[in-house]
Structure formats: C-alpha cells, structure tokens
N, C-alpha and C positions, 0 to 999 in steps of 0.2 A: 687439531683436529682436522683431516685431509676433508678436503671437496668434491661433493658428485656432479658430473654434468648430464643435466637434463638432456638425452634428445629429444623426446617428445616435446610436440607443441603444447599439447595441454596442458594448464595450470593443475602443477600438485598439492592436495590443500590435508593432506594427513601421512605421516610417516609411518613405518613398521609397527610402532605400540598402538596408532591410532591418534594420536594427537595431531593437531591442527601446527602446519608449519605458515610462519608469515610471510608475505611475499615482500618482496622490497625492492623497489625499481631503485638502480644506478645506474650514473655514466664510470663508475671507475670506485674501486675501494684498497686502500693497503690495510694488511691483518700486521697483529704484532709478529707474526710466526715468520715474517718476510714473502708471504702469500700478497697475491693482488687478484683483484679484476679490472681489467679493460675493455671498454667499449669496441666495438670494431664494425664495421659494414660486413654485408653478405658477398660483395663481389661482382653483385648483378648493378647495372645502368638504371633499370627500370624497375628492381626489389626495394622497396622503402622499410622492409624488416631490418632491424641490427640483430646481433649476437652478441655474444658476451664472452673475451678471452681470460683465462683460468692462467694464470703463475703460479706455479710449484715453487719456485726456488731455482730451478734449471731446465725446464720444461714447460712447453706453451699447449695448451687445448681449449677449440674453441666450440661452442655449442648455443643452442638458443637462450639456456639459463645457467645458472649454477647454485647447487643447495650446500650451506653451510653452515656448520650449528644451529641448526634447526631454521635457519632462513632459506628463501628462495629467493636469489638476485636474477631479475630480469631489466631489460634493457628500458629505456622512459619510452612511454609514449609521446611521438612526435608527429607535428602534424607535417604533412608531406614537403610542404615548402621547406620545413625547417631541414627536415632529413635529406633532401637534394642540395641543400644551401652547406652544408656542412660536410667537410672531407674527413673520410676516417680510416686510417688504414684497414686492409682486408684480414692482417697475419702481422707476427712480427717477426724480422726479417733480420740475416746479420749483415753487420759492418764492417767485420774486420778491424782495423786499426780507430780509434778514436781521433786522432791527429787528422788522417786522411776523410775523414767524414765530414769533420767542421772545415777542413779546406777545401770541400769541394761545395759546401755549402757558401761558406765566403768566395768563392769563385763565382756564383749564381748572383750574390750581389752585386759584384764587381761588374759582370759582364751586363747586367740587365736593368741594374740600378744608377752604375758609375760613381763617380766620387772617390773618395780618397781610399785606401785599404784599409786605412784603422778605422774607420766609421761601417765598411762590410765587417772588419772582425768584432768590432762591438756589437752591428746588427746580430751575428752567426749568434754569439753567446747568448743577446737576448732571445732567440730563437729557442735555444736548449733548455733556459729556464722555462719556458711557458709547459716545457714536458713535466714539471717539477712543481705546481703550484702549491700541490698539499704538502712538500717536503720543507717547507723555510716559514719562518713566522711573517714573513711578508713577499709576496710574488713583486718580481721588479717588474715597475710599469715602464713604458716607452711614450716618450712624446716626441711628435715629428711636424716640422714645421719647414717649408718652404715656399718660394715663387712659382713653383712650375706644378700645374695642377695634374700633369703628364706622370710625371715621375712618382708623384704621391701616387698615385692610383696604381700603376707600375710595382710600386713597393707594397701594396699590401694586398695586389694579387700575390707576388712572390712569399709573402708573407704567410696567404692564405695556403701554400703548397707545403708549408714547412711546418706552420706552428700546431701542437696538438689540440684538437676540436676547435679548428680556427671559424669565425664566423665573421665576414665583412659586413659590415651593417651602419646606417645613416637611421638622423629620424629616431634616435633612439631616447625614447622615455624611461623613467623610474619604475613604471609599472613592467615594461618591457625587458628593463635590464633587470629586475629581479627575477620574473621568470623563467627568462632565457639562462641564466647563472647558477639557478637554484636547482635547474632540472638537467645540466647539461655539462658545467665545469668546464667553461669553453673559452677560447681565447680570444675578447673581445677587440675586433680590428675596425675602428669606427673612424671615419669621413664623416667629421659635420662642423658647421659654420659657428651654430649656437648654442651651447648647454645651457640650462637650467641650472641657476643656482642650488635647487635643492637636489639635482642629478650631481651636480657637483660636489656638494657637500657628502652626498652616501659615497661617492666615488674615494673620498680621500678616507672615510672612514671604513671602509670598507674594504681597505688595502690589508687589510690586516688578519690573520687567522685569529678565529673564535669570537667573531664580531657575525651576530645575527640580526634581521630583522625583522620586525613583529609583522601579521598579516592580520588583515580585519577578522578573519576567522579564527583568532588568537593563536596562530601558528606563529611557529618560529622558522626562519629562511636565514640559510648561509649562502653569501654571495660575495664570497670572495674570489679571485681568481686574475690572471692576466689580463692586461688590457694596454692596447696601443691605441693612440688618438692623434692621426695626423690632422692638419692644420696650417691652412694659408699664413702668410703673414698677415693676414688682416683679417685673421679667422679667431677664434676662440682663443681664450687663453687657456694655458698647460692647466689641469685640477691641482697636479703633483709639484711638488718640491723638488726637495734637494732628493730624495727616493726614488727619482724616477731619474730613467737615461734619456738624456736630452742631446738630438740629432737634429741639425740643419741639415738640411737635403740639397744638392746641387740644383743647378741651371741646366738643362740639357743644353749643350753647345754643340753635342757631336749626335751623330745618329747613331743610337741603341736598338741593336735587334730586338724584335717584337716579341714578346710575350703573350701568344696566341693560345687560346682554347686547348688544343692539342698538346702545345709544350708544358703548358700548366699541369695537364693531367700526367704525362712523362714524369715531369717532378715529383709531383705528389705520388704517384705509384713507386718511385725509386726510393726516397726520402722517409716517406709515413712510417713505412714498415720500419727500417733502420733505426731510426730516432724512437720509435716505440720499444723495440728489443732495449735502444740505450739506457732508454726509462728503467725498465723492466730488472738492467743489471745493474742499476748506478742510484735506485733511490733511497735503500739503505743507507747508503756511504753519505747520502747528500741529506738523510734522517737524523744523521750521529755527525754532521758536518758542524762546528761550531766557531770555526776560525777560516781568516786568508791571508794569503800570503803577506810577508813583511813590504813587499816594492809596490803593493797596492794600496792607492790612497785612503787616507782616513775621510772616508764618507759613508753617506746613507747608502748611496748606487753604489759603491763598490762594494760594499759589505754584503748586499743583497745578491751581487753578480760575480764573486769571487766563488763562493761555496760548489761551484757547476763545474767550476775547470779542474778537471782533473792531471793533473801535471803536465796540461799541454801550454810548455812554455812560449811558443810564436803568438797564440792568441792572446795570453796574459800580458803579453810584451807591447801587443800592438795595441789591445783598449789601455793600458795603463796611463800613455801619457793623454790620451783624450778625458780619461776620468779625471787626471787632474786640473785639466785645465777646468774639466767642467766645477771640482772643489773650490779652485781659484773664483770663476764667476760667482759660486753659490756662497764663500765668503765676502765679494764684493755684495753682494745684494742683499746680505745680512748685515752687512755695516751702513747701508742706507736703508734701513725698517727704521722707522720713524719711532716706534713704540721703543726699541731698544737703545736709539741714541737720546731719549728724553730720560729713559735709566741714568746711562752715561752720564749726562751734561750736570741729572741733579745729585749724583754719587758725593762729589768733593762737600758741595754746600748740604749735606744732610750731616756732616759729621762735623761742620763750623759754627752753622746759622741756627737759629730759629725757624726762619719762614725764609720763603723765596717768593718774586713775583711771579706771573704767569707770563709778564712781558719777557724778564728775563728767561724765563725759561724759554720764551719762543725764541728768543734770539741767540740764545746758545746754540739752541737745536739747529737754527737755519745754519748758523756759520759751521757747524761740524759736518753739517750734511752735505755744503759745498766743500769743504775740503774734500772731502769724498767723491764730489764728481756730479752730484745731485743738483740739476736745476732748478727745480721746485722748489717754491716757497712756502713751508704753510704760515696760516694765520693763528692768531690767537684765540680763536673759537676751535681749529679744529685741533691744535694743540690740547687744547682744554678737553675738547671731548674723547681725546685720547688717553689723556692722563685718569680720564673718570672710570676708563672702560678696563684701567690699568689696575683699579681701587685706589687713585690717590686723588682724593678729591679737595677740590679747591673753599677755600672761603674769600668773603670779600669785610674789607676793613677800609680805613681813611685811605690807603693806595691804591686801594683796585681789589682786585683779584690775586690771592696769594696762595702758597702749597705752606700749609703750618707743617714743618718738621718734627713734630709731635713723635713720641717714642714707637707708637702705633705705624704711622708714618715711615719711619725709620727702617721699622722691623719690615715695612712690607717694601721696600727700596732692596733692601738685600736677598728679601724671595726673590723679587723679579731678578737681579743678577744673576741667580743661582739657576733659575728655568731658563733664561737667556744664554746661560753658558759665558759670560762677559767674565773676561780676565781683568776684573778693574783690582786698583793696589789696597790690600786691607791696612786700617789705619789702627795705629797702638792707640789703646783703650777702649775700645768700641767692642763691646759687649758681643756685638751681631755680628764683625767681622771676625773675633776671635772666642768665639762659645767657651766657657768655662768646662774643664772636663769633668765628667759624672765618677765620680768615685764609689763603687759600691762595695758595700762589706760584705 
C-alpha cells in the first residue's frame, strides 16, 4: 500500500471512514515492499523542525509527516539542543559511482587525520556501515585509540560530517544512552575516559538486533545502533572484542589542514545527501546479503563489514590486510585467555586420571601462558576462582584442593571445549569426544 504525504502541519486523527489513525514517531523505517522513511532536516539553521523523506523505491518525497497503512508517521520530538547537535541531510542527492564516492571519503581521512591509506579505507567502510545499522544482525562497532587527543577530536568531527544521524558525545550514562538511541537511531561518537561496567555490559549486549531494554514504566525500548569510542592510551578499555574494528590513530607529526566549522558544514552538505541516497538504493541488497568475499579474513569484524562493499575491490583489498592483522591479534588474545587455557591443560588429564590437584592445574596454566607470551602469573586462588566460574568445582582431600574428574566434570570439560572453539584432539574410546550415532527407526 502506498503512502500519503501530509503537507498540513496539524495532526490528522481520522481517516475517510471515521476510524482513528495511530500517530507514530519515527527516525527511520524500512518496509517489506522496499519503501522506506528517513529523517531529514528542513534546511534552516534556525529552524528546529524536522521532516520525513518517503522513498517509494525510485523517487523521494519530503513532507512533515507520512501516512501509511493507517499509521501516521511523524518526526520525533527532540530537545532543541539535540536537534542542533545532530547532523541530518536535507534531501537525498545523487552520488554517481559508488567507487568515486568512497574514494572521496577516503581522501578526507587521509587529508585531515593522516596515517596509512589502509586505516583511511577502513574508516571509509565503517562510515558506510553506519547508514545500514538496521539491515544486519550486528552493526559493526569502531574502537579508536591513540596518544594524540587532537587527532582523535579531529576524527570525531569528520565522522560527525559523514555518519548517519551522528552525535558526538561525552559523559554518557545508561539513561542518556537508552533515551537517545530509542528516539534517534543515532551513530554515537563517544570520547570518554571512563565508562561504567554497567554501561559497558549494556553496550556489548545491545550490539545485536532484537535486543530490548525494559523501562520502569513497563515498556521496552530498542537500543541497537552504530557506535564509535575514542579512548587515549591511558583511557577506558574498549567495550567490544573481536566484533569491533580496532584502529590505532597516529601521533600528529606533520601539520594537518584545520577542520574548522565552515569546512565541516561544507563536507556534511556534500556527503550527507549522497550517503542517504546510497542507503536508499542499497538497503534491500544489504538486507539480503548473507555472505562475504572469500578473500576477506574469517573474523567477526570482517563478517560484519564485508556485506557493505558492493564489488568495490579497491577498498576491500585495502582493508583486508588490516582485518587479517586484527584477526591474528584476536587469536593471540584468545590464546592467552586464562579460562580457555585452564580447559586446555586439564583436557588430557581428564581422559587418563581420576583427579588432578589445583597446584598442578596452576603450574600447567602458567607454563602454557608463558609459552604464549603472557608475563602475568596466576595464583592458585585465582585459578580456583576461575574454575568455579566455569562450573568446575574443587574438593579438598588429604593432598589438598583437587578437581575430581568425575563423569559430570568430564562432560563439562567437553562442553567448555566446544563453547571456546578449542581444536583439541579427540581421544579414542571417550564417549564425549565420539558420541554414538542416534539411529531413528
């Protein structure tokens, strides 16, 4: 069913048959028939009002509200300060070839931020992903770190010109995070030294579509969005693991061009309409995309990023080495994960012995960690605590604390091996390593 664009400013409450229409505030919608609604600005620097753009699959129309399937869609009511802070395109504009559009964005990063062309290509690709956060299971996240605060601030300012619904923000709390995301579908560009454990946990959990956060009034809000976090070398730890794109920013050793307010406005006015049109023309393709090129590294970040590149070999080839390096780093981190190492060192004894002492587990764990480059040494108390968290409970006997390798503990060790994706050698005769086939009559 098509949509009607309402030019009148007053709220429509009934349709032709006298039935009431429901009013729904939105910052963007994608419908099954390939049509969509987008939030756009009015074009006036002093006007806080917003419009909606309706895309019918071929052309775009703009109005204060859109009527579709007995629903009236209106822009969200925003505080004046939020409206002034967020950049929105006033229209959808042509962009020519996608390759040229990406190349122009990459040149901006090289010009104003410096660094390697591969980092600029990765930043370009991430910018494109922010225009499709509702089209993939998990919008890719960006982790930025570096010693030079000036470079970080410049990069956030440039991202603020290019991303979809961008908001540069600091001193973020759980409440403000949920409020902003549920109303705006923003790209959060955060510069913050300390993030609370509760907020970090929420960020990680809500990185996936279909996750809702309960409010005190009993309602549920959707808070999945694209996020970038800049933290100095001494600042906050990144809330994301292998799912994020990690980039280390260079120290500014050369005089880079100044990205002043006027230049930022010029960049936004050029690229926001073009990237909006890119979204409108490609969201159906990305919704249907489930694979990535074979040359792309097998990592969570690579999987999340690759769906956005439409046969753009230049940017894909530039980003691939960086993602391969990131995957090697991630594999090294996983190899030094104490929980995984504990499972590795008790794997062989669990198939041969009736019990193993905690002191022996500690010794084997620290030895394997040293072989992998870890300089920290873990005490028996710390190893025991981690074993308890893994569901492996110790018992005390005449020899001290031991892990009894009972049938249930052996089964648990095999479960942990699978959950950690450990490629451990199967043992002949072990029912857990080689479960019997189930024959259905």
